[in-house]
C-alpha positions as CSV (number, residue, x, y, z in Angstrom):
1,X,26.1,-100.4,12.2
2,X,28.7,-101.4,14.4
3,X,32.3,-99.2,13.9
4,X,34.1,-102.3,14.1
5,X,32.2,-103.9,11.2
6,X,32.9,-100.7,9.2
7,X,36.3,-100.7,10.2
8,X,36.9,-104.1,8.8
9,X,35.1,-104.1,5.6
10,X,37.3,-100.9,4.6
11,X,40.6,-103.0,5.6
12,X,39.6,-105.6,3.6
13,X,38.8,-103.6,0.7
14,X,42.4,-102.0,1.0
15,X,44.0,-104.7,1.0
16,X,42.1,-105.9,-2.0
17,X,43.0,-103.0,-3.9
18,X,46.8,-103.1,-2.7
19,X,47.0,-106.3,-3.8
20,X,45.5,-105.6,-7.8
21,X,49.1,-102.9,-7.0
22,X,51.1,-105.7,-6.3
23,X,50.2,-107.8,-9.1
24,X,50.2,-105.3,-11.7
25,X,53.7,-104.2,-10.6
26,X,54.7,-107.9,-10.5
27,X,53.6,-108.2,-14.2
28,X,55.3,-104.8,-15.3
29,X,58.5,-106.7,-13.8
30,X,58.6,-104.5,-11.1
31,X,59.5,-107.0,-8.8
32,X,61.1,-105.1,-6.3
33,X,58.1,-102.3,-6.2
34,X,56.1,-105.5,-5.7
35,X,57.8,-106.8,-2.6
36,X,57.9,-103.5,-1.1
37,X,53.8,-103.4,-1.5
38,X,53.5,-106.6,-0.5
39,X,55.5,-105.7,2.9
40,X,53.4,-102.7,3.3
41,X,50.2,-105.1,3.1
42,X,51.7,-107.4,5.6
43,X,51.9,-104.0,7.8
44,X,48.4,-103.1,7.4
45,X,47.4,-106.7,8.4
46,X,49.3,-107.0,11.6
47,X,49.1,-103.5,12.4
48,X,45.1,-103.6,12.3
49,X,44.8,-106.7,13.7
50,X,46.6,-104.9,17.3
51,X,44.5,-102.0,16.4
52,X,41.0,-103.8,16.7
53,X,41.8,-106.5,18.3
54,X,44.2,-106.2,21.3
């Protein structure tokens, strides 16, 4: 198994878990916390793209 495939699968799982946490925060009326988690998800995506592709 190629290590890049493992890293991408792990990245997708972390993003899905974080999105679920973001949605649960939003439903609990913690909009600021949900927005913060959403920004961290965006940073994770951007950082991993720079780290894996470039």
